[in-house]
N, C-alpha and C positions, 0 to 999 in steps of 0.2 A: 110214380112209375110212368107218369106223360114225360117227363124230363128226362127219364131214363130212355124211354122210346125215341124222345125227339134227338136224343143225342145218339141213339143207336141209327137213327135216319140220317142224320146229319154225319155220320160215321160211314154209315153203309152207302148213302148215295155217290159218294165218289168213288167207292169201290164198283158200285154198279155201272157208273159210267165208265171206269176204268175197263171192268169187264167187258162191257159192249165194244168198246173200242180196243181192247186188246188184241182182238183176233187180227186186227188189220196193223197195227203198228208193234204188236209184241215182239214179233221176231227181231225186227232190227232194234226196237228201245232195248228188249231184255238183253240182247247182246250187248249194247252199249253199256247198260247197265252193269251188266256182269264185268265187264272191262273195268268200268270206273271204281265198281265195288271192290274188285280184287287189287286194283291200284291203291284204293285208299285203307285197306286192310293191310298192305305191304308197308305204307307209309306209317301206319299207327304201328306197326310191329317195330319198325325201324326206331322211331321215336322213343318206344319205350325201353329199347335195348340201349339207347343212346343216354337216357336218363339213368338207366342203372350203372352204366359206366362212369358217368359223371359223378354220380353219389360216390361210388367206389374210389374214383380219383380225388374228391376233396377229402374223404375221410383219411385215405393214406399219405395225402400231400400234407396235411398237418404232421402226421408222424415224421414225414421226411425234413420237413421244416426244422422240428425240434432236434432231431438227430444231426441235421447240419450244424445248429446252433451248438450242440455238445460237442461235436469234432472240432469246431473251429475253436471253441472255448478251451479245450484240452490242448490243441496244439500252440494257442497264443501264450498259454502259462509257460511253456519252454522257451519261447524266444522268437525272434523274426526269422522267416525263411531266408536261407542264403545256400549257394552252392559253393562247395569247398572240395576240389579234386575229383576223384572218381572212385567209383566203387564197382566191384565185378559182382554181377548177378545174373546167375543162368547162364553163364559162360559168354555175357556180354558186359562190356564197361559203360557204365552210365555216371552221369554226374552225381556226385554224393550230396543229398540234399539234408541240410542241417536246419532244425528248430532252435536256435540258439546254439548251443554246444552238442545237442543232442542228435545223434545220426536217426536219419528216419528208416532209412532201409532194413528191412526186416524187423521193424519195432512194431509187433503185432499187438503190444499193450495200447496202443493209442487207438486202434480201431475195434479191437476186443470190447475195450471199456466203453466205447459208444453203443456197439450192439447190445451190450450188456444192459443198459441203460433204457434205450429205445427200440431194441429189435431191430431187424432188419440187417443189412450189411453196410459196411463202410470202407474207402480205399483212400490212401494218399497216393497221387500219381506224381512222378518227377518228368518234366519236359527234356526229353534228348532230341535234340533236333528239332524236327516238326511233329515228332510224335510224343504221345503221354505214355509213360509205362508205369505199370502198377509195381510200387516198391514196399507197399504196407497193405495188406488187404486181407479180409476173412470172406472174400468172395470165392466159392469152392469150384474145381474142375470137376468134370464127371467122376474122375478117381478117387474124389474126395480131398486131393491136396489144394492148398491154398494157390490162388492165380497168380502168385507174385512173379513178376517178370513179363506179364502179358501185356499187349498192346492195346490201347482203347482205339477203336475203328477209325482209322485217319481220315475215311472218307464220310464218317457220320456228322450228324449234326453238332453232336456233343463236343467233338474236337474244334469243328469249325469254330463255334463260337467262344471256346476256351482260347484259342489262338487269337482272337480280336480282344480279349481280356472282358469277355461276356461270361455270364451264368447262364446255365441251360437247364430246364425242367421238363420231363417228359418221360414217355414209356421207350425204353432203350432194350434191344436184345442183348443180352449180356450172356456169352457162352451158350447162344441158343435158347435161352430162358428169358422171358419178358420180365423186365424189372421197372418199376415206377422210382425215378431217380431224380436227384438234383445235382448238379454240377457247379462248383465254382471254381474260378481261377486263383491261383496262390501266387502272390505278387511279393517280390523282396523289398527292401529298403529303397531301391531305385524306381520301383515300380514296375519293373519286367517281370513277365510270367516265367516262373521258375518250376511251377507245377500246379497241382489240382486238387480239390477235394471233393470227395463223392460220397453220397449215401443213397441207397436205395432198398426198394422192398419188393420182393418177389411177389408178383401178384398172382392171387389165387383166383384163376378165371373160372370156377367150377360153375358158379351161378350162370355167368354169361355162356359158357360152353353148354349148359343144359338148355339154356333158353334158344340158342340159335339151333341146337340139335331138332328141337320139337317144331321149330318153324316149317310150316310146309303150304305153299300155295298150289291149291287144285291137286293134281296129282304128281305133277313133275316139277312145279316151282319149288325153289329153296331159297336158303339166306347163307350168306358167306360173309366172314369177317378177315379181311386182307390187313396185313402189317405194312410197315412203311417200305418194304421191300417188293410189295405184291404179291407175298406169298400168304396163301389160305392159312388161317389161323385157327378159325372154327368154321363148321360147316353142318348144315341141317343132315340128319342122319340117314335120310332115305335116300341119298344120293352119293355115288362115288366121288372120291376127291378128284380122279382123273376127268370123269365126264365134266364135273363142275368147272375144272381147270380150263378144259376146253372150250367150253361155252362162253366163260369170261374173258378169255383171250380173243375169240372169234367174234362174239357179240352179233350173233344173226338178227337180222330183221324182223324175225318171226317172234322173237322174244322182246319183253320188256326188262329193263334192268334199273331198278330204282337206287340210286347211291347216295349216301350220306357221309360226310366225313367227320372224325372225331378228333379234332386238332390236339386235345391235349395228349391222347394217346398215340397220335400218329396212325390210326387206324382209319380203315374204310369199311362200311357196312353196305352192303350189296343185296337186295332181294330181287330175285328174278323169277318170271313166270311166262309161261307160252302164250301168246296170244290166240293161237288157234285152238288152245285147249280151253282158255276161257270163253272164246266164241262158242265152241261145242257145248260147253256147259251152260251157257245162256240159252241155246236154243232147247236143250233137253229141259230145261227149268220153264221154258215159256208156256209149254203145252198145260203144265199143272200148275200155273202161276197163281190163277184165280184162287185155287184150292189150297195151294200150298205158300202162297205169299205171304200170308200173315205168319204163318208157322216158320217159314224160312227166316224172317226178319227177327221173330222172336230168338230162333235159334242163333241166328248170326250175332243178336246183341248178347244172348248168352253167353256164346262161344268168345266174344271180345273180352267180356267181363270176366270169364273163367281163365282165360289167357293172362289177362293183366293181374288177377289176383294170384295166379300161379306163378307167372314170371318176375311179376316186380312186388305185390303187396306183402306175398307170403314170406319170399325170401328178405325182402327189407326189413317187414316186422313192423312199418308204421308208414303213415303217409310221407311221401317222397319230398314236399314241401316242408314237413317238420323235421325231417332226417337232414335235409340240406341247412335248414335254421341251425340245428344243433351243431353242425359242423363248421359252420362260419363262427359261432360263438367260440367254439374250440380255438380256431384257427386265430381268433382275435384275443385270445388268451383268458377267455372267461370259462374257468372250470368249475363255477359254482352248481351245487346240485339243484335240482328241480323235482316236479312231479311227474316228469316224463317215465313211462314205462313202455316196455317192449317185451314180445314173446322170447323165451329162451332160444338160443342156437340161431337167431337171426342177426341180420347184419347191423341192425340197429340196437340190439343188446349188446353187441361186440363193442359199438362205438361208445355206448353207454359205461360199458365196464373199462374201456380203454381210457374214458375222461375220468373215471373214479380213480384208476392207477395212477394217472399222470397227476391228479391234484393230491393223491398221497406221495406220489415221488417228489412232486415239487415242495411239499411241506417239509420231508425230510432232507431235501437238498439244501432248502433254506435254514434249516435247524442245524444241519451238520456242515455248511460251506464253510464258515469260518475256522471251525476245527479242523477240517480236511485241508485248507490251505494252511493252517500252521503247521499241522503233522507233514504234509507234504514239502513245505519248506524246509522245515527242520531235517527231514530225511534226504532231500535232495542237496542241501548247502551245508550238511556237517563236514567237517574236515576229517573226521574219522570214519572209516570204511564200515557200512553196516550191512550184514545179510540175513534174511529171515529163511528158515527153513521149515519143511514139513516135520512130522512126528521121526520120519526116516533120514533125517538130514540132507536132505534133497533141497537146493535152495530154490526159494520161489520167488524171491524179490532181493535185489542189490542196489546200493545208491551209486551216485556218480563216484565219490571218494573209493569205493570199492575197486570200480574198473581203473582209476587212475593209481591207485596203490598196488593193485596186482597185476595190472597189464591185461586183464582178460576182460573181453567185452561182457555186457549184461546178457545178451544172448548166448553167449558160451557158457556163463555161469549158471544161468536157469537151468534146473533138472539134475544137475552136477551137485557133488558133496564137496564140502569145503577140503577134504584129503585129496580129491582129485584134482583140485585146483591150487595145490601146493602148499597148504596150511600145515603146519607143525610135521615138517619134514623128517624131522629127527625123533619123532615119536610117531610111528606108524599107527599105534592103537589109541592114540589120543581120543579120537572122535569117540571109537567104539566104547572107551572107558566112560566118556562123559555120558553117552546114551544109558549105559548099565547104571550109574551113579543116579540118573535121572529118574529112575523108576522109584526111588526113595522120595516121597514128596517134599521131604525137608532138604533135599539137595538140590536147590534151585539156580545156584550160580556157582561159576568158577571165573577166576581171574587169574593171570599171571603172564609171564615172558616165554613167548615161542618163536621158532625160527620158520621164515616162510621162504617160497620161491616165487619168484614172479614170472609172467608168461615168458618172459625172455631169457629165464634161466638164473638170472641175479638172486643171490641168498640175503634175505635181510631179516633184522630182528623186528618184532613187533609186540606190543603189549596187547593182549586179548582178554576180552570179557564176554563169556558165553553164559546167558540164562535163559530158562525154560517159560514157556507161556502156557498156563493151564485153563480150561474150561471152569464154568460153573460146577461141573462135576469133578473137578480136580483131576481131569484127565489131561495128559500132555498132548498138546496139538502143533505145538511150533518150538522151535529154538530161535533165538535172537544173539546174533554175533557182533560185537563192536571191537574194532581193532584200529590202532594207530603205527604206523612207520615211527620206530624210534631210533632209526640208522643216525640221525643227527645226534640225538641224545647219547647213543653209545660213543660216537664219535669225539662228542663233547666230554664224556666220562674219561676215554682214553687220553684225550688232550689233558684233562685234568690231572689224570693219573702221571701222564710224563711230565707235566709242571710239577708236580710233586716230587718226582724223584730226578728230575734232570734240571740243569741250568738253563734259563730262559735264553742267554745269548750265546752259549759255545755249544748248547745241546749235549754238553758232558754231564754224567751222573752228578748229582749234588751230595751234601752230607748225608742224607737220609739213606739213598741208595747206596753210597760208600759204604755206611755202617752196615747195612744188609750184606753187602758182598764181603767186607771185611769180617764178618762173623761167620759167614759160609767158608770162605777160604781158611780161617782160623780152625774151624772144625775139619775141614779136609786135610790140613797140613798136620793137625794134631793126630789124626788117625793114619795117614800115610807116612809122616814123618819127613815129608819133603819140605825144602828150604822156600820160605815166604819172606818177601822184603816190602816193608811198609814205609812209605816215603813221603816227605813234604817238601814242596816246592814253592819259592817265593820269588817274583821277578825283580832284578835289579836293573834300575834304570827306566822303569816303566813310567814313574810318575812324571817325569820331565817332558817324555812323549805325549802323556796324555794333557800335560798343562799348556805346551806349545802347539800342539795339533788340535786340540779337541777332543772332549769325551767321544765324539763319534769316532775319531781315527783311532782312540785307544781301544775302542770296542772292536774295530775291525782288526787291528793288532791280535787281540786276545782270540778272536776268532780263527785267525790264520795259525796262531801257535796252539789252539786244541787239535786242529787238522794236523799239524807237523808232529806234535806228540803222539798222535794216535796211529800215524803212518810209522813211526819209530819203535813202537812196542806192539807185541803179538796181541791177537784177538783176545787170547785169555786172559791178559792184563787190562787193569782197570785204571784209567785216568780220570779224575774227579776234579771239579770246581769248588772250592772250600770256601772263598771268599773274593774279593777285588781282584788282586792278582795273585792269589795263592791257590794252590792246586795239591791234590795228594795222588799218591801212584800205588797199586797193589800189583806185585810181580810175583806170579805163583809159579812153583815148579822149577826154582833155580837150582842149578846143579852145586855151586859153592858160592862162598862171599867175593871170589873174584869175578865170577861172571856177573853178578849182580853190579859190582862196581864198574865194570867195563859197559854194561848197559846205561847206567846212569852217566858216565862220561861221554857216551856217544848221544845220549839224548842231549846233555848240555851243549855239545859240539853243534846239534841240529837247531837248538834253542839260539844260539849265538849268530848264526847266519842272517843275512839282512832280510829285512822285511819292507815290501813295498805299500805304504800307508800314505794316503793323502797326496799321491804323487810323488812322494819324497822316500828314500831308502834310509830306513833307520834300523839300528841294531840294539838288543837288550842282552841281558845274560840272566843267570839265575842262580839261587843259591838252594843246594839240596841238601835236605838231612834225611837219613834213613837209619832204620833198625832191622835186624833179621831174626825171625822166628824160625828155630826153636832157641838158638843162642840167646836171644832174649826172651826168656821164658815167662811173659806177663800176658796180661789179659788184652783184649783186641784194643779196648778204648785206651789203654796204659801205652800200648803199641803205638799208636796214632800220637800220642802226646810225646812219647820218648822221640819219635822221627819229627816232630815240630821243634823240640829242644835241639836237636842235631841240626835242622835247620838255622835255628837261631845263632847257634854256634858258628855255622859256616858263614852266615851274614857278619859276626863279629871277627872272623878271620879274613875279612876283606871281600866276601862274596864271590860269585862268579866260581864256584867250587861244589864238591861232594863233601859232605862229612857225615860219618857213621857216629850212631848213638854213644856218647862217654857216660858213664854211670857217676862218676865224680863231678862232671859238668852237670849231670841232671840233680844230684844233690844241690849244688849251688844255684842251679837254675829255680828250684823248687822255694830254697831260701828266698831268692829275689822275688819271686811271685809272691810269697806270703807277705815280705815286706810292703810289695804294692798294694795288696789287697788291705793290709793294715794302714796304710797311709789315707787309702780312699776311704776306709771306715771311719777314720780320723775326722775327715769333714762332715760326714753324717752326724758324727757324736760331738760336735762343736768343739773339737780340740784345737783348732787351729785359732791363732790370734795374731795381729799386727803390732808390731814393734816400729817405732819412729826416730829416724837419725837425723839430725839437723845439718843444714847446709847454712855456712854463714859466709858472709861479705869480709873478710879479714881486714881490708883496708878501711870500712865504713864502720865494723864493729857490730854489723846487724845480721839478725837471722832472716834469710832470704827463701829459706824452704825446708821441707821434710821430706825424707826418702821412706815409704812404707816398706817395711821387710817382714814376711811372713816368720811365724814361729810356732813349733808344735809344742803344745803343752802335754805331754804324754803323762798318762796318769799313774805309770809306775816308774818311768825313766826320769821324768821331769821335762824341763823346757830344752829343747833341741833346737839346735841351729839351722838354717836351710841346708848347707853344706852336707847336713846328715839324712836328709831325705829327698830333697830336689833331684838330684842327678838321677835317683830311681824312676822318677815320672816324667823327666823331661822330655822326652819323644814319645809320649803316651797320651790319647785324648783326655787322661784325667788332668793333664796340665792345663788343658783350656778351661775345664770347670773350675779348677782352684783359681786360675787368673782371673774370670769373671768375678770369683768370689773375693778375691783381693779388692779388685776394683770397687765394689759396692761397698765392702766394709770402708774403704779409704773415703768414699763418698760420703757414707753415713758418718763417719768422723769430723768429717769437714763441717757438716751442718750443725754437730755440736758445738765445734770451735766457733763458729761463726755466731752462735747464740752468746757465745762469751765473749764476743768482740773480738776473736783472733782469727783474722782472715789471712791464710797463707798457701802459697802453691805446694802440692803434693805431688812426689812423683813416684810411679808403680811401674815395677818391673815387669816385661811381659816377654813369656817363652817363646823360643823360635818357632815352634810348632804352632802356638796360638796366633802369632803375628802372620803366618802366610796362609791363615784360613781365608776362604773367598769371602764369606759373611762377616769379616771382622768389623769393617766400618758399620755395616748393620747393626748387628749386636751391641757396638760400643754406643751408637745412636740411641738404641733401647734402653740401655743401662743409664745412661745420662739423662733421659727423659722421666726416670723413676726418680731423680733427685733435681727437680727443677729449681731449687734453691741455690744449687752450686753453679757457679760460672764455669763453664769448660775451659776457660782460659787457665785457670788454676790448678788443670789436670796436665800433668807431663809424663808421657810413657817413655821408659827406658828400655832400647831394645839393644842386644849385645851385636858386636860387629858380624861374628859369624852368621847370625840370624839374618841380617841384611843381604849378607854376600851370597848366601845360598840361592835367592831367588831375587835379584836385585829389581827386575821390571815389575814383579808382582807387589814387592814391598814398598816400591815408589808410589805404585797406584793406590795401595793401601793408606799410605801415608799422607798422600796428598788429599785422600777422602776425610780422611781425620781431621786434617788441619781445617777443612771447610767448617767443621763443627767447633772449633776454637781450641783443638787439643794440640799441644805442642810435643817435639820428641828430643830426645837425647840418645846420644850413642854411647853407650855403657862399654866398658872394658876396652877402651881404643888401645891399639897398639899390641895386644896379645893375639889377635885373629890373623886374617890374610886379606888385611885391609889394603887399599890401594888409593892414590890420589883420584882415580876414574871413579871408584866407588863413593868415595866422599863428597866428590863435587855432583853425583847423581842423587845421592839421598837429601830430602829436604828436612835435614836436621838443625835445631837451632843451639844445642848445646853437646860438647865433646866432653866425655869424662875420662880422666887419667887414669889406667888402671892402678890398684893399690901397689902392686908389684914392683913398678917403676918408681913410685913417690917414697916407698919406704925404705929403698937402698940408695936412692940418690945421692944422700950425704957421703956414702963410701964409695960408691961405685960410680966413676966418670961415665960410663955407657949410659946407665939409666939416667944420670942427670942430663946427657946429651939427648937421651930419647924424650924426657919430659920437656926440655927447651924447645926440642923440634916439634913434638905436638902441639905446645903454646904458640908458637909461631905458624903452625900450620891453619891453628884455629883464627889467629887473626887474619891470616890471608883469605879463609873462607868464611869470615866474619860471623864466626860462631863463638859462644861464650864458653869458657873453659871452666871446668868443675873438676879437682883434684881429689881423688880419695886416699885413704890411708895416710891421713895427717895423725901421727902419732906425737909429735913433740912441738914445741915451740919454733925449734930450729927447722922443722919441715915447712912450716907456715913462712916463717921468715925468708927461707929460699924461694918458696913459690912466688913470694910478692917481689922478690927480685928479680924473678923471671917473667914477671907480669901476669901471674895467675892469682886471681884476688878471692875466688870462690873455692871453698874447701870442705870436706866432712871427714871425719875420722875419729878414733878413740882420744885423739889428743884434744878433741873439742867436746866431744860427747859421745858416750855409747849409746846403740839402740835402746830406748825406753818406751814403756807402756804409754798407750794414748793418754790416760789420766794424769801422766807427769809431766806431758809436753808443755801446757801452759805454765805451770810453776816453773819449770827450768828456763823457758823463754824469758820471763819475768825477771829471773835471777840471773841471767847470763851477764857475764862481765867480759869485754873483749880482753885479749892479751896484751899487755902495756907494750911488749917488744913490738907487736905488730903495728900498734898506735904510733908510737914513736917513729917507726920506718915509714908508716904511710905521711906523718907530717913533715918529715924531712924532706 
């Protein structure tokens, strides 16, 4: 009790002293105290408001930082910024800003996706001159439209910082609304500013507004918050805006203005009160100070605490220091949960809820980031066009290939249906039918070929695949379409079809197309009774041009010929190439046979006209055979065969003429063809064999060689001599095949004889067609390599004089190549062809064989005797060995010896014999005594 009293005393004593002194000093001191107290309260209110704004700034700044990070991540995934050309936007031409190859102008998906994740607003600016223009934004005008095309305040701090490649953060008035913003410059590859990124959050200033409205100093004092333009943003509710504006501008000396700057917001907080009113309040309070001082102090403290609680603690929901600590942890990336709790509907509760959602979002982003990157990469980089629609076939999304193939921009595609963008133009109900069929849960996909129209009007084919997407309840929610432009595939198909039906060199119809048109023309002629001509044409003199000027020149000649024939005939007629220099013609609607003949003769005249090939003027001709339907009432294929036979007859007639089909000749031709086929079959059936006729040196009485002669062991007729079948195949490719068979058989027989110690030279006859083949030397080398045991020196090839004369240069080149292999040559049947000393001089032959016709009759015919003597003399002059054929009697041999020819063969020496009898005959051979006696004399 004593203590309490003492305490009371100690507490009351100063009061008593104060009360005694109060009357003297109360007036001036209370007035000063009132002024100081009023100033202190104003200061405290200002600091409380600043702390509230700073807390709000830190909370929203964290969201802005996350939003800016998300926006830059989305844009960097598209590529580096660049300017390419210009683009029209709101009646203005602006630089065309690209991210990689993606246009940014009106690309709202970039900014909307950021707002969907982080909230707030987002914008991408393009730098146009010294200004920054919004080209993709979700900031809205007062009418609700996007603020695309509007300009960032050129005189504002944000624009000034961006021009210097600096970032800017702070509160900015956008379209007359306060936004807490982040601006960062957008740099191209060279480091130049080409645009800017922006994210912002519209600040909810309700708490600040209410706090300011309730501030009142004395009766007339007020609080005001001014923005960067010195415009009143918030004001105490008891004073009019005009009066406050007048006081703030005039700043009378009878008023005190407490001013605090809020840097992060760009605001100024001003608390003003009247000095006179404060003094009056001090005077009025001084009379009752002793009584009311304690009460007033308690009330003042209570009012301050109440104001703090109402203006700060209650809206904040927690201690400001704790709130700031939480915000700093969020800004540092620490989103872990703790035991902090806050009252519902307070700022702290919203911060904790935001932290929770950010934590969940980051977890989802981490879980889905890789899958989203893969999906986005596939979607954006797919070569096939892809579009996704809603259940009503309105396009929601389209990839880059879609825009490249269709020519429609993504913005134009969004919200449109595929039908409106030119899909399936020949099937107006196509997508409606797809939607109807999709009502059936089992009908989930359609694929096939359709025709689309590009934005530029070009029609093109596509392969389209449309399938549906259903939710867990099997309700249709989307359609997905994949399509590819198959124009090149179509063109390739057309090219393949053309290649299948046309000759690649002359572009004329080939055999396949000719057959099709022949059957069509045949059906029409059969139905209408009109006259139709089927013709076959083979060039005369083409091979020398081809050989002398080269295959390229020959091809050029064929192209000119095709063009010339097409010009000579009607469009309804057909000219087809059926082989190397072989053609076929279909002449429809002929009036009579005479018209057909005149047409073909006119065509023949055109073919004979000179051609300019490889800088030289060349001429060719043609043999043309034809048949007329219905005079020749045969099937289409038979008509073509008849025309071919007539053409063959035209060649036999000397060529360069027109020949109509002759039925009698057809019968002979069929017999000839059958004989050729039978001869070819004989080789397959192993019916051919070789006989060997000895060549002897009559002076030495020695066998010096064998000539291999082919025979046909016919299973029905028996042994057939070469004269019975070789002329039929002389000018055919089969003669080459048979010639190689003879060489192989002879080489194989020589190996057998070598094993019997019988080593002798063998002569093999080579046909003219075989000898002039370009690959003759190579083929001979290959055959010789198959029989390495045989010395090529023991092989002698006999060629006829006519074969050599037909192409002297080619044969000389071939013979020289063969001689390098070790093979020698003999000129067979000399004297019966069109030989000359020039030809004999050029041919590298070692042996001249006198034809049997001269030798056989030389004993009775002086002319033949003179011919034989001349050939022998000619051989000596050219240092060639002479072999006489057709020695039938001893007198023939005796006469040849007298003329100087020592080597001979013929029936008078030995007939051709099978290979197994040769060695026996050689061992038993005895030279003719008359020849031996002449040699010794």
